[in-house]
N, C-alpha and C positions, 0 to 999 in steps of 0.2 A: 504494500500500500504506500501511496505517496502521503506527504505530510498532512494534507487536508483530511484525507480519509482516516489516518491514524488519530488525528484530533477528534474526528467525529465518533470513532469507535470508543474512545475514552469517555467522551461526553455522554454517549448513549448508555453506558453502564448504570448510571444513577437513575435513569428513567425506566429501563427494562427490568432490572433486578427486583424492584418493589412489586411490579406487576406480576412477575413470575412467582415470587415468593409468597404472594397472598392467595395463590390458587388453593382451593380447599382440600384437594386430594391428589394422589398419584395419577389417577385416571384423568383428572382435569389437566394436570401438567402434560401428560402424554397427548391429550387432545389439543392443547394449545400448541405444542410442538408441531403436530400434524397440520394445523391451520397455518402456521408461519411458513412451513415448507411449501404448502400449497400456494400461498401468496407469492413466494419467490418464483415458483413455477409459472404463475400467470405473467409475471414481469419478464421472465426469460422468453416466453412465447409471444410477447407483445412489445416489440422494440420501440414503437412510438410512445406508448405509455411509460415504458422504462426511462426513455430519454427525458420525457417531460417531468417525471418525478425526480430524476437524479441529476438533472442539469442545473448548475448553480444560478443560471440566469432566470430560471422560473421562480417567481416570488414564493416565499414560504407559505403564504395563505393559499396560493393557488395549488401548491403541492399537497397541502393538508386536505383541501377541499376535494381534489381529484382522488386521492387514495380513500377518503371517506365515502365518496359516491361509488367508487369501485367496489368497496367491501360491504356497503350497507346491506344488512340482512343476510349476509353470506358467511360471516365469521362472528365469533364471540366479541364482546366489548373489549376483553383483554387483548385479543389478537389485533383488533383495530387500534387500540391505544399504543401498542408496541410499534405497529406499522407506521402510525402517525409520528411517533417519536423518531423513527428511523428516517422518514422522508423530510423531517424538519431539519436534520443535520445537513451540513455542507460536505458533499463527497467529491473526491477527485474524479471519480468516474461513476456513471450509473451502475456499472457492474459491481463496484464496491458496495453500493447501496443494496443491490440484490443479494450479495454474499452476506451482508449484515443481517438480512432476514433469516437466512439459513443458519447463521451463527446463533441468532436468538432462539431458533428452534432447537439447536443443539443444547443451548443453555437450559431450556425448559426440560429437555430429556435428562440432563445431569441433575437438575433440581429434583426431578422425579426419583432418580436413583438415590439422591441424598435423603429425600423424604422416606424412602423405603429402606434406608440404611444398607444399601448395596453399592454405594459409589465406589468404594475401594475395590470391590469385586469387579465392577464394570471396567474400571481403569485397568485392572490386572488382565482381564480378558481381552481388552483391546490391544494391550501391549503384547500379549502372547500371540494373538492373531497376526499382529504386525511382524513378529519373528517368523511365523509360519510362511507368510508371503515373502519375506526376505530370503528364506531358504528354498522356496519352491517357485522359481521364476515362471514355470509353465502355468501354474495356477493363477499367478498374478496377471499374466497376459490374458487368460480366459475371463477373469473377472473384470478386466478393464476393456474388453473388446466392445467398443461402442456400437459397431454395426449390429451386434447381437441384441435382441430384445432384452430389456432389463429384467423381465419376468424369468427368462431362462437363466440369466446370470445370478439372479437371486435364488433360483432353485438350486444352482450349483453351490452357492454360499451355504444354504441350509443343509445340503448333503455333506459338506465339509464340517459344519458346526455340529451336526447330528444331535441337536437339542441339548448340547452340553454347556451352553452359556445362558446368562440371564436374558430375559426378554428385552430389556433395555439395550444391552450390548448388541443383540441381534437387530433391533430396530435401527440403531445408529449405523450399523454396517449396511443394512438394507438401503437406508436413505443415501449413504455415500455412493452406492452403486446406482441407484435410481436418479440421483441428481444430475442435471444437465451441466452443472457448473464444476463438477469434480471429475477431472480427467484421469486421476490415478487414485486407486483405493489406498495404496500405501501412504501417499501424501495426505489423503483425507484423514486417515487414522492418526497420522502425526499431528495434524491440526486439532483433532478431537482430544488427544492426550494433553496438548498444551492448554486447550480450553478448560478441561477438567482441572488441571493444576491451578489455573487462574481462579477458578471458582473456589478452590480450597486454599487460596491465598498462599500458594507455595509453588516452587518450581519442581520439575520432574527430572530425575536422573535415570536414564536407561543404562543399565549395567549388564554387560555380557561377560560371562566367565566360562572357564573350561569345565568346572564342576559346580554343583549347587553350593551357594553360600549358606551358612547357618543363620539362624535368626539373630544371634549375637553379632555376627560379622556384618549383616545387613544394617542393623541398628547403629553399629559403630561407624560404618561408612556414611550413613545418613547424617550422623552428628558431625563427622569430619567435614563433609561437603557443605553442610549448613554453616559451619564456622568459617570455612574457606570463602564461601560466596556471600556471607553476611545476610542470608535469608533462609527461611525454612525450605528444605528440599526433601521430597519423597523419593525413595529408591525403588525401582522395579528391576528385577533381575531375570535373566534368561541364560540358559546353558547352551554354549556352542563349542563343542570339542575342538574345532579348528583353531581356536585362539591358543590352545595348548597349555596355557597358564597365564596368570596375571589377570588384568581387567581391562575392558574397553568401556569407557564412561562417556555418555553423550548428554549434555545439558543444553537444550536449545540448539544453537548452531555450533557450539563448542564441543570438540571431541578430545578426550584424554585417553590416549592409546598406550597402555602399559602392558600389553599382552606379550607373551613369549613369542608368538608368531611374528609380531611386528618387530621385535628385537632381532630375531633370526633373519628376517628379511633385510633389516638395516645392516646387519653384520655381513650378509651375503653381498649386498650392493657395495659395501665398503671394500670387501675383499676383491670384487671384480674391478672396482675403480683403482685399487692399489696395483693389481696385476697389470692393468692396461697402462699405468704410468711407468712401469719398470722398462728399462731398455731391453730390446729384443734379445741381446746376448745373455741377459741374466734370468730370463724366464725359462722355466723348465717344464717338462711334461710330468705326469704323475709318476713315471718310472725314474725321474731324476735326470733324464737326458736333456742337454741344452738344446734349445730350438735355434 
């Protein structure tokens, strides 16, 4: 996002969160999310309306009046209130405004998970599915194949999940596949994890190790990272034997690679570089003969 949209997203938080948090039940939150996703779909399918609502030259009163007339009698008062708050902001691009509607829907989903006391479970399930996609490129391609009907790709998703995740995790993944704005499921999950961490007022550290970390090790790592970054950090761990040892830690866009595989790769590259710098007469074969 450019600066205007970043400022709009920050300003929007104080307007949408109270509306989301006052919903009376988990079902009401899930319904609100579905409505916000549907409004985003309408704007994706109607470029003239999208441009009128998202262009900064359109007066604020005109934007609010237009979205109000568009949604009158079709969505709940809460969905309309959030949509009006979104179009009231000044966005760098109409597409950023549309994405803000989807993000508000995600926020309602995470609020439902929080209300149902399964937010940590949902975050963990999203993280682990992200790791599955990272290790199975063919599955990733199939789920991202836009020419294929979303219903077929969602059917594949459920075949993979096999009912083993919370319904909110499944719904978030379904929307990421169905959305016309999300081109990559892996990137969509990455955004979802960051949104969940923001709702919890903390950052997320994705930690990859060769073997399972104990509860004590995970807690100690969370404390160390929180002290290092000066803010609360939640740790999510996954096992990837290919790292051989050590840890790979990603927090936002920053990666701390302390894995054995990385060190071996660096050592190998250093040895190759050293060999190529040696004069030809001093390089030897593995049998010790001069080249």
